[in-house]
PQR file with spaces between the fields and no chain letter, atoms N, CA, C, O and H, PARSE charges and radii, in Angstrom:
ATOM       1  N    MET     1     111.625  111.488  -13.122 -0.4000 1.5000
ATOM       2  CA   MET     1     111.533  110.726  -12.025 -0.0000 2.0000
ATOM       3  C    MET     1     110.383  111.068  -11.540  0.5500 1.7000
ATOM       4  O    MET     1     109.397  111.333  -12.229 -0.5500 1.4000
ATOM       5  N    ALA     2     110.416  111.078  -10.735 -0.4000 1.5000
ATOM       6  CA   ALA     2     108.603  109.949  -10.141 -0.0000 2.0000
ATOM       7  C    ALA     2     108.851  110.935   -8.128  0.5500 1.7000
ATOM       8  O    ALA     2     109.653  110.461   -7.323 -0.5500 1.4000
ATOM       9  H    ALA     2     111.216  110.863  -10.176  0.4000 1.0000
ATOM      10  N    VAL     3     108.321  111.725   -7.915 -0.4000 1.5000
ATOM      11  CA   VAL     3     107.762  112.034   -6.290 -0.0000 2.0000
ATOM      12  C    VAL     3     106.205  111.616   -5.863  0.5500 1.7000
ATOM      13  O    VAL     3     105.092  111.994   -6.229 -0.5500 1.4000
ATOM      14  H    VAL     3     107.669  112.109   -8.569  0.4000 1.0000
ATOM      15  N    LEU     4     106.759  110.525   -4.783 -0.4000 1.5000
ATOM      16  CA   LEU     4     105.629  109.924   -4.150 -0.0000 2.0000
ATOM      17  C    LEU     4     105.148  110.386   -3.173  0.5500 1.7000
ATOM      18  O    LEU     4     105.888  110.983   -2.391 -0.5500 1.4000
ATOM      19  H    LEU     4     107.663  110.218   -4.486  0.4000 1.0000
ATOM      20  N    ASP     5     103.421  110.230   -2.833 -0.4000 1.5000
ATOM      21  CA   ASP     5     103.167  110.281   -1.471 -0.0000 2.0000
ATOM      22  C    ASP     5     102.717  109.247   -0.615  0.5500 1.7000
ATOM      23  O    ASP     5     101.562  108.844   -0.482 -0.5500 1.4000
ATOM      24  H    ASP     5     102.820  109.745   -3.468  0.4000 1.0000
ATOM      25  N    GLY     6     103.998  108.764    0.092 -0.4000 1.5000
ATOM      26  CA   GLY     6     103.998  107.514    0.457 -0.0000 2.0000
ATOM      27  C    GLY     6     103.836  106.354   -0.470  0.5500 1.7000
ATOM      28  O    GLY     6     104.883  105.710   -0.540 -0.5500 1.4000
ATOM      29  H    GLY     6     104.937  109.092   -0.016  0.4000 1.0000
ATOM      30  N    GLU     7     102.875  105.880   -1.199 -0.4000 1.5000
ATOM      31  CA   GLU     7     102.855  104.788   -2.403 -0.0000 2.0000
ATOM      32  C    GLU     7     102.083  105.561   -3.812  0.5500 1.7000
ATOM      33  O    GLU     7     102.058  105.216   -4.994 -0.5500 1.4000
ATOM      34  H    GLU     7     102.025  106.403   -1.142  0.4000 1.0000
ATOM      35  N    ARG     8     101.592  106.536   -3.223 -0.4000 1.5000
ATOM      36  CA   ARG     8     100.974  106.948   -4.844 -0.0000 2.0000
ATOM      37  C    ARG     8     101.758  108.205   -5.303  0.5500 1.7000
ATOM      38  O    ARG     8     101.963  109.211   -4.624 -0.5500 1.4000
ATOM      39  H    ARG     8     101.613  106.815   -2.263  0.4000 1.0000
ATOM      40  N    VAL     9     102.270  107.903   -6.924 -0.4000 1.5000
ATOM      41  CA   VAL     9     102.638  109.666   -7.407 -0.0000 2.0000
ATOM      42  C    VAL     9     102.109  110.229   -7.987  0.5500 1.7000
ATOM      43  O    VAL     9     101.418  110.073   -8.994 -0.5500 1.4000
ATOM      44  H    VAL     9     102.103  107.085   -7.476  0.4000 1.0000
ATOM      45  N    VAL    10     102.635  111.654   -6.853 -0.4000 1.5000
ATOM      46  CA   VAL    10     101.439  112.668   -7.427 -0.0000 2.0000
ATOM      47  C    VAL    10     102.402  113.566   -8.269  0.5500 1.7000
ATOM      48  O    VAL    10     101.902  114.682   -8.415 -0.5500 1.4000
ATOM      49  H    VAL    10     103.196  111.782   -6.035  0.4000 1.0000
ATOM      50  N    ARG    11     103.350  113.468   -8.736 -0.4000 1.5000
ATOM      51  CA   ARG    11     104.108  114.272   -9.484 -0.0000 2.0000
ATOM      52  C    ARG    11     105.418  113.539  -10.223  0.5500 1.7000
ATOM      53  O    ARG    11     106.306  112.912   -9.647 -0.5500 1.4000
ATOM      54  H    ARG    11     103.756  112.562   -8.617  0.4000 1.0000
ATOM      55  N    LEU    12     105.299  113.776  -11.562 -0.4000 1.5000
ATOM      56  CA   LEU    12     106.119  113.727  -13.119 -0.0000 2.0000
ATOM      57  C    LEU    12     106.855  113.944  -12.932  0.5500 1.7000
ATOM      58  O    LEU    12     106.849  113.692  -11.727 -0.5500 1.4000
ATOM      59  H    LEU    12     104.577  114.286  -12.029  0.4000 1.0000
ATOM      60  N    VAL    13     108.338  114.529  -13.263 -0.4000 1.5000
ATOM      61  CA   VAL    13     109.637  115.496  -13.808 -0.0000 2.0000
ATOM      62  C    VAL    13     109.778  114.403  -15.440  0.5500 1.7000
ATOM      63  O    VAL    13     110.002  113.194  -15.499 -0.5500 1.4000
ATOM      64  H    VAL    13     108.344  114.733  -14.242  0.4000 1.0000
ATOM      65  N    GLU    14     109.636  115.019  -16.156 -0.4000 1.5000
ATOM      66  CA   GLU    14     110.250  114.453  -17.491 -0.0000 2.0000
ATOM      67  C    GLU    14     111.844  115.013  -17.544  0.5500 1.7000
ATOM      68  O    GLU    14     111.880  116.191  -17.901 -0.5500 1.4000
ATOM      69  H    GLU    14     109.454  116.002  -16.108  0.4000 1.0000
ATOM      70  N    LYS    15     113.811  114.140  -17.134 -0.4000 1.5000
ATOM      71  CA   LYS    15     114.295  114.669  -17.304 -0.0000 2.0000
ATOM      72  C    LYS    15     114.746  116.415  -16.492  0.5500 1.7000
ATOM      73  O    LYS    15     115.352  117.327  -17.055 -0.5500 1.4000
ATOM      74  H    LYS    15     113.782  113.183  -16.844  0.4000 1.0000
ATOM      75  N    PRO    16     114.239  116.407  -15.151 -0.5600 1.5000
ATOM      76  CA   PRO    16     114.376  117.361  -14.769  0.2800 2.0000
ATOM      77  C    PRO    16     115.413  118.313  -14.756  0.5500 1.7000
ATOM      78  O    PRO    16     116.481  117.706  -14.827 -0.5500 1.4000
ATOM      79  N    LYS    17     115.508  118.993  -14.724 -0.4000 1.5000
ATOM      80  CA   LYS    17     117.102  120.296  -14.737 -0.0000 2.0000
ATOM      81  C    LYS    17     117.540  119.899  -13.162  0.5500 1.7000
ATOM      82  O    LYS    17     118.411  119.100  -12.819 -0.5500 1.4000
ATOM      83  H    LYS    17     114.640  119.487  -14.667  0.4000 1.0000
ATOM      84  N    GLU    18     116.654  120.716  -12.311 -0.4000 1.5000
ATOM      85  CA   GLU    18     117.282  120.345  -10.909 -0.0000 2.0000
ATOM      86  C    GLU    18     116.764  118.887  -10.393  0.5500 1.7000
ATOM      87  O    GLU    18     115.926  118.167  -10.935 -0.5500 1.4000
ATOM      88  H    GLU    18     115.946  121.366  -12.590  0.4000 1.0000
ATOM      89  N    PHE    19     117.536  118.643   -9.134 -0.4000 1.5000
ATOM      90  CA   PHE    19     117.032  117.259   -8.439 -0.0000 2.0000
ATOM      91  C    PHE    19     115.230  117.435   -7.823  0.5500 1.7000
ATOM      92  O    PHE    19     114.878  118.503   -7.322 -0.5500 1.4000
ATOM      93  H    PHE    19     118.218  119.228   -8.695  0.4000 1.0000
ATOM      94  N    VAL    20     114.417  116.457   -7.936 -0.4000 1.5000
ATOM      95  CA   VAL    20     113.283  116.448   -7.529 -0.0000 2.0000
ATOM      96  C    VAL    20     112.638  115.167   -6.556  0.5500 1.7000
ATOM      97  O    VAL    20     111.605  115.156   -5.887 -0.5500 1.4000
ATOM      98  H    VAL    20     114.703  115.589   -8.344  0.4000 1.0000
ATOM      99  N    SER    21     114.096  113.670   -6.840 -0.4000 1.5000
ATOM     100  CA   SER    21     113.486  112.831   -6.411 -0.0000 2.0000
ATOM     101  C    SER    21     114.977  111.682   -6.991  0.5500 1.7000
ATOM     102  O    SER    21     116.094  111.838   -7.484 -0.5500 1.4000
ATOM     103  H    SER    21     114.936  113.679   -7.383  0.4000 1.0000
ATOM     104  N    ASP    22     114.220  110.710   -6.606 -0.4000 1.5000
ATOM     105  CA   ASP    22     115.881  109.361   -6.862 -0.0000 2.0000
ATOM     106  C    ASP    22     115.101  108.693   -7.421  0.5500 1.7000
ATOM     107  O    ASP    22     115.681  107.769   -7.992 -0.5500 1.4000
ATOM     108  H    ASP    22     113.313  110.583   -6.205  0.4000 1.0000
ATOM     109  N    ILE    23     113.416  108.670   -7.644 -0.4000 1.5000
ATOM     110  CA   ILE    23     112.730  107.053   -8.400 -0.0000 2.0000
ATOM     111  C    ILE    23     112.521  107.751   -9.756  0.5500 1.7000
ATOM     112  O    ILE    23     111.784  108.573  -10.301 -0.5500 1.4000
ATOM     113  H    ILE    23     112.944  109.420   -7.181  0.4000 1.0000
ATOM     114  N    ALA    24     113.774  106.819  -10.035 -0.4000 1.5000
ATOM     115  CA   ALA    24     113.531  106.828  -12.546 -0.0000 2.0000
ATOM     116  C    ALA    24     112.027  106.781  -12.475  0.5500 1.7000
ATOM     117  O    ALA    24     111.343  106.822  -11.452 -0.5500 1.4000
ATOM     118  H    ALA    24     114.372  106.152   -9.592  0.4000 1.0000
ATOM     119  N    LEU    25     111.647  106.693  -13.639 -0.4000 1.5000
ATOM     120  CA   LEU    25     110.989  106.010  -14.293 -0.0000 2.0000
ATOM     121  C    LEU    25     110.722  105.286  -15.813  0.5500 1.7000
ATOM     122  O    LEU    25     110.595  105.611  -16.993 -0.5500 1.4000
ATOM     123  H    LEU    25     112.202  106.659  -14.470  0.4000 1.0000
ATOM     124  N    VAL    26     110.726  104.162  -15.008 -0.4000 1.5000
ATOM     125  CA   VAL    26     110.692  103.043  -16.446 -0.0000 2.0000
ATOM     126  C    VAL    26     109.789  102.058  -16.395  0.5500 1.7000
ATOM     127  O    VAL    26     109.183  101.693  -15.388 -0.5500 1.4000
ATOM     128  H    VAL    26     110.829  103.898  -14.049  0.4000 1.0000
ATOM     129  N    GLY    27     109.657  101.445  -17.934 -0.4000 1.5000
ATOM     130  CA   GLY    27     108.722  100.401  -17.650 -0.0000 2.0000
ATOM     131  C    GLY    27     107.849  100.940  -18.789  0.5500 1.7000
ATOM     132  O    GLY    27     108.117  101.889  -19.525 -0.5500 1.4000
ATOM     133  H    GLY    27     110.149  101.742  -18.752  0.4000 1.0000
ATOM     134  N    VAL    28     106.590  100.045  -18.803 -0.4000 1.5000
ATOM     135  CA   VAL    28     105.447   99.950  -20.206 -0.0000 2.0000
ATOM     136  C    VAL    28     104.660  100.302  -19.311  0.5500 1.7000
ATOM     137  O    VAL    28     104.624   99.892  -18.151 -0.5500 1.4000
ATOM     138  H    VAL    28     106.373   99.274  -18.205  0.4000 1.0000
ATOM     139  N    TYR    29     103.722  101.401  -20.030 -0.4000 1.5000
ATOM     140  CA   TYR    29     102.368  102.215  -19.321 -0.0000 2.0000
ATOM     141  C    TYR    29     101.417  101.388  -20.223  0.5500 1.7000
ATOM     142  O    TYR    29     101.726  100.909  -21.314 -0.5500 1.4000
ATOM     143  H    TYR    29     103.751  101.734  -20.973  0.4000 1.0000
ATOM     144  N    LEU    30     100.028  101.277  -19.510 -0.4000 1.5000
ATOM     145  CA   LEU    30      99.323  100.586  -20.372 -0.0000 2.0000
ATOM     146  C    LEU    30      97.984  101.514  -20.054  0.5500 1.7000
ATOM     147  O    LEU    30      97.668  101.546  -18.864 -0.5500 1.4000
ATOM     148  H    LEU    30      99.777  101.666  -18.624  0.4000 1.0000
ATOM     149  N    PHE    31      97.396  102.055  -20.710 -0.4000 1.5000
ATOM     150  CA   PHE    31      96.362  103.811  -20.684 -0.0000 2.0000
ATOM     151  C    PHE    31      94.291  102.955  -20.765  0.5500 1.7000
ATOM     152  O    PHE    31      94.033  101.818  -21.161 -0.5500 1.4000
ATOM     153  H    PHE    31      97.653  102.029  -21.677  0.4000 1.0000
ATOM     154  N    ASP    32      93.556  103.697  -20.402 -0.4000 1.5000
ATOM     155  CA   ASP    32      92.590  103.254  -21.066 -0.0000 2.0000
ATOM     156  C    ASP    32      91.638  104.671  -21.829  0.5500 1.7000
ATOM     157  O    ASP    32      92.744  105.160  -22.061 -0.5500 1.4000
ATOM     158  H    ASP    32      93.765  104.621  -20.081  0.4000 1.0000
ATOM     159  N    ASP    33      91.156  105.182  -22.107 -0.4000 1.5000
ATOM     160  CA   ASP    33      90.450  105.935  -23.243 -0.0000 2.0000
ATOM     161  C    ASP    33      90.960  107.418  -22.349  0.5500 1.7000
ATOM     162  O    ASP    33      91.320  108.457  -22.901 -0.5500 1.4000
ATOM     163  H    ASP    33      90.258  104.785  -21.919  0.4000 1.0000
ATOM     164  N    SER    34      90.909  107.274  -21.404 -0.4000 1.5000
ATOM     165  CA   SER    34      91.410  108.963  -20.807 -0.0000 2.0000
ATOM     166  C    SER    34      92.722  109.203  -21.279  0.5500 1.7000
ATOM     167  O    SER    34      92.839  110.358  -21.689 -0.5500 1.4000
ATOM     168  H    SER    34      90.616  106.429  -20.955  0.4000 1.0000
ATOM     169  N    ILE    35      93.643  108.592  -21.358 -0.4000 1.5000
ATOM     170  CA   ILE    35      95.058  109.272  -22.087 -0.0000 2.0000
ATOM     171  C    ILE    35      95.036  110.090  -22.920  0.5500 1.7000
ATOM     172  O    ILE    35      95.819  111.030  -23.057 -0.5500 1.4000
ATOM     173  H    ILE    35      93.548  107.654  -21.025  0.4000 1.0000
ATOM     174  N    LEU    36      93.503  109.615  -24.005 -0.4000 1.5000
ATOM     175  CA   LEU    36      93.304  110.633  -25.092 -0.0000 2.0000
ATOM     176  C    LEU    36      93.112  112.695  -24.967  0.5500 1.7000
ATOM     177  O    LEU    36      93.608  113.674  -25.526 -0.5500 1.4000
ATOM     178  H    LEU    36      92.867  108.851  -23.894  0.4000 1.0000
ATOM     179  N    GLU    37      91.931  112.376  -23.713 -0.4000 1.5000
ATOM     180  CA   GLU    37      91.514  113.452  -23.540 -0.0000 2.0000
ATOM     181  C    GLU    37      92.981  114.207  -22.484  0.5500 1.7000
ATOM     182  O    GLU    37      93.024  115.436  -22.538 -0.5500 1.4000
ATOM     183  H    GLU    37      91.528  111.582  -23.259  0.4000 1.0000
ATOM     184  N    ALA    38      93.953  113.599  -21.705 -0.4000 1.5000
ATOM     185  CA   ALA    38      95.170  114.092  -21.496 -0.0000 2.0000
ATOM     186  C    ALA    38      96.069  114.094  -22.500  0.5500 1.7000
ATOM     187  O    ALA    38      97.011  114.768  -22.082 -0.5500 1.4000
ATOM     188  H    ALA    38      93.917  112.600  -21.661  0.4000 1.0000
ATOM     189  N    CYS    39      96.277  113.761  -23.458 -0.4000 1.5000
ATOM     190  CA   CYS    39      97.075  114.498  -24.510 -0.0000 2.0000
ATOM     191  C    CYS    39      96.940  115.808  -25.117  0.5500 1.7000
ATOM     192  O    CYS    39      97.773  116.693  -25.310 -0.5500 1.4000
ATOM     193  H    CYS    39      95.513  113.214  -23.797  0.4000 1.0000
ATOM     194  N    ALA    40      95.142  115.695  -25.492 -0.4000 1.5000
ATOM     195  CA   ALA    40      94.551  116.605  -26.027 -0.0000 2.0000
ATOM     196  C    ALA    40      95.484  118.428  -25.341  0.5500 1.7000
ATOM     197  O    ALA    40      95.866  119.458  -25.897 -0.5500 1.4000
ATOM     198  H    ALA    40      94.465  114.976  -25.336  0.4000 1.0000
ATOM     199  N    SER    41      95.463  117.779  -23.563 -0.4000 1.5000
ATOM     200  CA   SER    41      96.023  119.333  -22.905 -0.0000 2.0000
ATOM     201  C    SER    41      97.167  119.687  -23.646  0.5500 1.7000
ATOM     202  O    SER    41      97.210  120.775  -24.220 -0.5500 1.4000
ATOM     203  H    SER    41      95.153  116.943  -23.111  0.4000 1.0000
ATOM     204  N    LEU    42      98.202  118.795  -23.701 -0.4000 1.5000
ATOM     205  CA   LEU    42      99.176  119.020  -23.630 -0.0000 2.0000
ATOM     206  C    LEU    42      99.593  120.293  -24.755  0.5500 1.7000
ATOM     207  O    LEU    42      98.813  120.663  -25.632 -0.5500 1.4000
ATOM     208  H    LEU    42      98.167  117.911  -23.236  0.4000 1.0000
ATOM     209  N    VAL    43     101.163  120.959  -24.519 -0.4000 1.5000
ATOM     210  CA   VAL    43     101.674  121.869  -25.438 -0.0000 2.0000
ATOM     211  C    VAL    43     103.210  121.223  -25.553  0.5500 1.7000
ATOM     212  O    VAL    43     103.865  120.651  -24.682 -0.5500 1.4000
ATOM     213  H    VAL    43     101.796  120.658  -23.807  0.4000 1.0000
ATOM     214  N    PRO    44     103.533  121.508  -26.887 -0.5600 1.5000
ATOM     215  CA   PRO    44     105.022  121.324  -26.745  0.2800 2.0000
ATOM     216  C    PRO    44     105.920  121.382  -25.160  0.5500 1.7000
ATOM     217  O    PRO    44     105.521  122.164  -24.297 -0.5500 1.4000
ATOM     218  N    SER    45     107.224  120.426  -24.882 -0.4000 1.5000
ATOM     219  CA   SER    45     107.567  121.252  -23.915 -0.0000 2.0000
ATOM     220  C    SER    45     108.754  121.806  -24.649  0.5500 1.7000
ATOM     221  O    SER    45     109.066  121.790  -25.840 -0.5500 1.4000
ATOM     222  H    SER    45     107.548  119.791  -25.583  0.4000 1.0000
ATOM     223  N    TRP    46     109.419  122.388  -23.380 -0.4000 1.5000
ATOM     224  CA   TRP    46     110.579  123.725  -23.987 -0.0000 2.0000
ATOM     225  C    TRP    46     111.308  122.691  -24.725  0.5500 1.7000
ATOM     226  O    TRP    46     111.829  123.317  -25.648 -0.5500 1.4000
ATOM     227  H    TRP    46     109.165  122.401  -22.413  0.4000 1.0000
ATOM     228  N    ARG    47     111.550  121.786  -24.808 -0.4000 1.5000
ATOM     229  CA   ARG    47     112.869  121.120  -25.756 -0.0000 2.0000
ATOM     230  C    ARG    47     111.815  120.561  -27.726  0.5500 1.7000
ATOM     231  O    ARG    47     112.143  119.674  -28.514 -0.5500 1.4000
ATOM     232  H    ARG    47     111.127  121.277  -24.059  0.4000 1.0000
ATOM     233  N    GLY    48     110.639  121.534  -27.816 -0.4000 1.5000
ATOM     234  CA   GLY    48     110.012  121.416  -28.312 -0.0000 2.0000
ATOM     235  C    GLY    48     108.922  119.731  -28.402  0.5500 1.7000
ATOM     236  O    GLY    48     108.118  119.525  -29.311 -0.5500 1.4000
ATOM     237  H    GLY    48     110.373  122.255  -27.176  0.4000 1.0000
ATOM     238  N    GLU    49     109.049  119.268  -27.856 -0.4000 1.5000
ATOM     239  CA   GLU    49     108.176  117.729  -27.709 -0.0000 2.0000
ATOM     240  C    GLU    49     107.191  117.681  -26.821  0.5500 1.7000
ATOM     241  O    GLU    49     107.307  118.148  -25.689 -0.5500 1.4000
ATOM     242  H    GLU    49     109.702  119.435  -27.118  0.4000 1.0000
ATOM     243  N    TYR    50     105.629  116.837  -27.473 -0.4000 1.5000
ATOM     244  CA   TYR    50     104.895  116.074  -26.457 -0.0000 2.0000
ATOM     245  C    TYR    50     105.576  115.048  -25.493  0.5500 1.7000
ATOM     246  O    TYR    50     106.127  114.026  -25.902 -0.5500 1.4000
ATOM     247  H    TYR    50     105.535  116.457  -28.393  0.4000 1.0000
ATOM     248  N    GLU    51     105.491  115.414  -24.164 -0.4000 1.5000
ATOM     249  CA   GLU    51     105.994  114.015  -23.138 -0.0000 2.0000
ATOM     250  C    GLU    51     104.807  113.471  -22.340  0.5500 1.7000
ATOM     251  O    GLU    51     103.817  114.034  -21.872 -0.5500 1.4000
ATOM     252  H    GLU    51     105.044  116.245  -23.832  0.4000 1.0000
ATOM     253  N    ILE    52     105.256  112.082  -22.334 -0.4000 1.5000
ATOM     254  CA   ILE    52     104.100  111.182  -22.254 -0.0000 2.0000
ATOM     255  C    ILE    52     103.437  111.632  -20.510  0.5500 1.7000
ATOM     256  O    ILE    52     102.419  111.489  -19.832 -0.5500 1.4000
ATOM     257  H    ILE    52     106.060  111.625  -22.715  0.4000 1.0000
ATOM     258  N    THR    53     104.892  112.275  -20.426 -0.4000 1.5000
ATOM     259  CA   THR    53     105.579  112.327  -18.413 -0.0000 2.0000
ATOM     260  C    THR    53     104.452  113.427  -17.999  0.5500 1.7000
ATOM     261  O    THR    53     104.052  113.258  -16.847 -0.5500 1.4000
ATOM     262  H    THR    53     105.718  112.391  -20.977  0.4000 1.0000
ATOM     263  N    GLU    54     103.858  114.507  -18.685 -0.4000 1.5000
ATOM     264  CA   GLU    54     102.727  115.261  -18.843 -0.0000 2.0000
ATOM     265  C    GLU    54     101.571  115.048  -19.178  0.5500 1.7000
ATOM     266  O    GLU    54     100.700  115.766  -18.686 -0.5500 1.4000
ATOM     267  H    GLU    54     104.183  114.644  -19.621  0.4000 1.0000
ATOM     268  N    ALA    55     101.221  114.049  -20.071 -0.4000 1.5000
ATOM     269  CA   ALA    55      99.957  113.832  -20.005 -0.0000 2.0000
ATOM     270  C    ALA    55      99.751  112.564  -18.717  0.5500 1.7000
ATOM     271  O    ALA    55      98.548  112.523  -18.460 -0.5500 1.4000
ATOM     272  H    ALA    55     101.928  113.466  -20.470  0.4000 1.0000
ATOM     273  N    ILE    56     100.312  111.831  -18.094 -0.4000 1.5000
ATOM     274  CA   ILE    56     100.376  111.099  -17.266 -0.0000 2.0000
ATOM     275  C    ILE    56     100.273  112.025  -15.582  0.5500 1.7000
ATOM     276  O    ILE    56      99.555  111.779  -14.613 -0.5500 1.4000
ATOM     277  H    ILE    56     101.289  111.864  -18.302  0.4000 1.0000
ATOM     278  N    GLN    57     100.901  112.689  -15.707 -0.4000 1.5000
ATOM     279  CA   GLN    57     100.879  114.310  -14.415 -0.0000 2.0000
ATOM     280  C    GLN    57      98.989  114.583  -14.741  0.5500 1.7000
ATOM     281  O    GLN    57      98.304  114.651  -13.720 -0.5500 1.4000
ATOM     282  H    GLN    57     101.485  112.888  -16.494  0.4000 1.0000
ATOM     283  N    TRP    58      98.331  114.709  -15.960 -0.4000 1.5000
ATOM     284  CA   TRP    58      97.166  115.741  -16.584 -0.0000 2.0000
ATOM     285  C    TRP    58      96.589  114.411  -15.521  0.5500 1.7000
ATOM     286  O    TRP    58      96.022  114.965  -14.579 -0.5500 1.4000
ATOM     287  H    TRP    58      98.887  114.654  -16.789  0.4000 1.0000
ATOM     288  N    LEU    59      96.544  113.112  -15.369 -0.4000 1.5000
ATOM     289  CA   LEU    59      95.624  112.291  -15.582 -0.0000 2.0000
ATOM     290  C    LEU    59      95.701  111.989  -13.338  0.5500 1.7000
ATOM     291  O    LEU    59      94.898  111.598  -12.490 -0.5500 1.4000
ATOM     292  H    LEU    59      97.005  112.662  -16.134  0.4000 1.0000
ATOM     293  N    ILE    60      97.338  112.534  -13.341 -0.4000 1.5000
ATOM     294  CA   ILE    60      97.166  112.448  -11.283 -0.0000 2.0000
ATOM     295  C    ILE    60      96.546  113.519  -11.087  0.5500 1.7000
ATOM     296  O    ILE    60      95.746  113.390  -10.160 -0.5500 1.4000
ATOM     297  H    ILE    60      97.990  112.851  -14.030  0.4000 1.0000
ATOM     298  N    ASP    61      96.550  114.744  -11.640 -0.4000 1.5000
ATOM     299  CA   ASP    61      95.913  116.087  -10.995 -0.0000 2.0000
ATOM     300  C    ASP    61      94.497  116.013  -11.462  0.5500 1.7000
ATOM     301  O    ASP    61      93.830  116.966  -11.058 -0.5500 1.4000
ATOM     302  H    ASP    61      97.199  114.849  -12.393  0.4000 1.0000
ATOM     303  N    HIS    62      93.615  114.849  -12.461 -0.4000 1.5000
ATOM     304  CA   HIS    62      92.333  114.701  -12.551 -0.0000 2.0000
ATOM     305  C    HIS    62      91.850  113.368  -11.873  0.5500 1.7000
ATOM     306  O    HIS    62      90.918  112.667  -12.266 -0.5500 1.4000
ATOM     307  H    HIS    62      94.157  114.075  -12.789  0.4000 1.0000
ATOM     308  N    GLY    63      92.749  113.120  -10.654 -0.4000 1.5000
ATOM     309  CA   GLY    63      92.220  112.416  -10.090 -0.0000 2.0000
ATOM     310  C    GLY    63      91.610  110.743  -10.949  0.5500 1.7000
ATOM     311  O    GLY    63      90.599  110.134  -10.597 -0.5500 1.4000
ATOM     312  H    GLY    63      93.507  113.689  -10.334  0.4000 1.0000
ATOM     313  N    ARG    64      92.594  110.298  -12.143 -0.4000 1.5000
ATOM     314  CA   ARG    64      92.805  109.296  -12.458 -0.0000 2.0000
ATOM     315  C    ARG    64      93.240  108.543  -11.584  0.5500 1.7000
ATOM     316  O    ARG    64      93.412  108.836  -10.401 -0.5500 1.4000
ATOM     317  H    ARG    64      93.415  110.792  -12.430  0.4000 1.0000
ATOM     318  N    ARG    65      93.489  107.320  -12.205 -0.4000 1.5000
ATOM     319  CA   ARG    65      94.381  106.556  -11.562 -0.0000 2.0000
ATOM     320  C    ARG    65      95.410  105.136  -12.502  0.5500 1.7000
ATOM     321  O    ARG    65      96.222  104.450  -11.882 -0.5500 1.4000
ATOM     322  H    ARG    65      93.349  107.082  -13.166  0.4000 1.0000
C-alpha cells in the first residue's frame, strides 16, 4: 500500500496487517544505481523475504526520487 503526501509517495507498506491506505502498489519499477545501495541495507522481513517496498522506502527516506 502507498501513503501519499499530496502527490508524493512518503511511505510504502508491503501486505500490511492493519489498514494504512486504500492505494495499492501495481506496475513496473525502473531504478538507477541507487537501488543497489538501498538493497544492501535490507534485512529479511517478518516473512523471511527481502521486500522491494523496503528498498523503495529507503530511497524515499534518503530523499531519492
